[in-house]
N, C-alpha and C positions, 0 to 999 in steps of 0.2 A: 897257684894261679899264674905266676910268672912262667912256670914250666909249660903250661898249656899255650900261652901266648907265643912263647918261643917256638914250640913245635908247630903251631899253626903258621907262624911267619916263615919258618924254614920250609914247610910244605908248599906254601904259596910261591916262594922263590923257586923251589924245585920245579913246580908246574910251569911257571913262566919260562924258566931256562929250557925245559924239554920242549915246550911249544915253540919257542924261538928257534931252537935247533932244527925242529921238524920243518918249520916254514923256510928256513935258510936252505936246508937240504933239498926241498922241493923246488925252490926258485933257481938253484944253481944247475939243475938238470935241464938239458935242451931236448925238447920233444919235437922231432921232425916227422911230419906226416909223409905218407907216400907221395902225395901230390907235390909237396914242397921239395922232396928229394928228386922227383922227376923234373921239376922246373930247374933245379940247380944243375942237374946233369945236362939238360938241354942247353942251358946257358954256357956251360963249361965245354961243350962238345966242339965249339969253334966253328959254328956254321958260318960260312963265308958267302953263301949264295943268297941273293935277294931276289925273290920271285915276283915281287910286286913292283911296278914301275909307275912313275907319274906321267900322266897325259893331260893335255889341256881339254877342257870341256868345249864341245861344239856350240852348245846353247849359251853358255856363259864363259866367254873367252878369258875372263879374269880369274876364273876358278880352275882347279885341277881335280882330277879323279885318279885314284890309285887302282890300277888293274893288274891282273895276272899277265905277265909277259916276260919273254926271254930277251927283249930288246935292251942290250947293255948300253946303248947310247942314251937312254932315258935315265933320269935320276931315280934312285931307289926310294921306296917307301915301305911301311911295315904292315899294311893290311888293306883290304878292299874298302874303298869309298866310291861313291857314285855321284854323278851330277844329277841335280834335281831338275 
């Protein structure tokens, strides 16, 4: 009777150890999607040109809009926004 309990206990410990190792091995791998790799490459490429510039709104002078422009005298911004 003691032998069966000992074997069952050893099998349970072995199953827990194998499952733990499998989970650890799966978590330690980094899976990078194609989109994430493209984003990393774009960020690392060192783009120094800002294509969008900040302009005051005509209708609301206290607001600004971000428009596509090559005017380097204007402060840069990161994407198009428009005055309402």
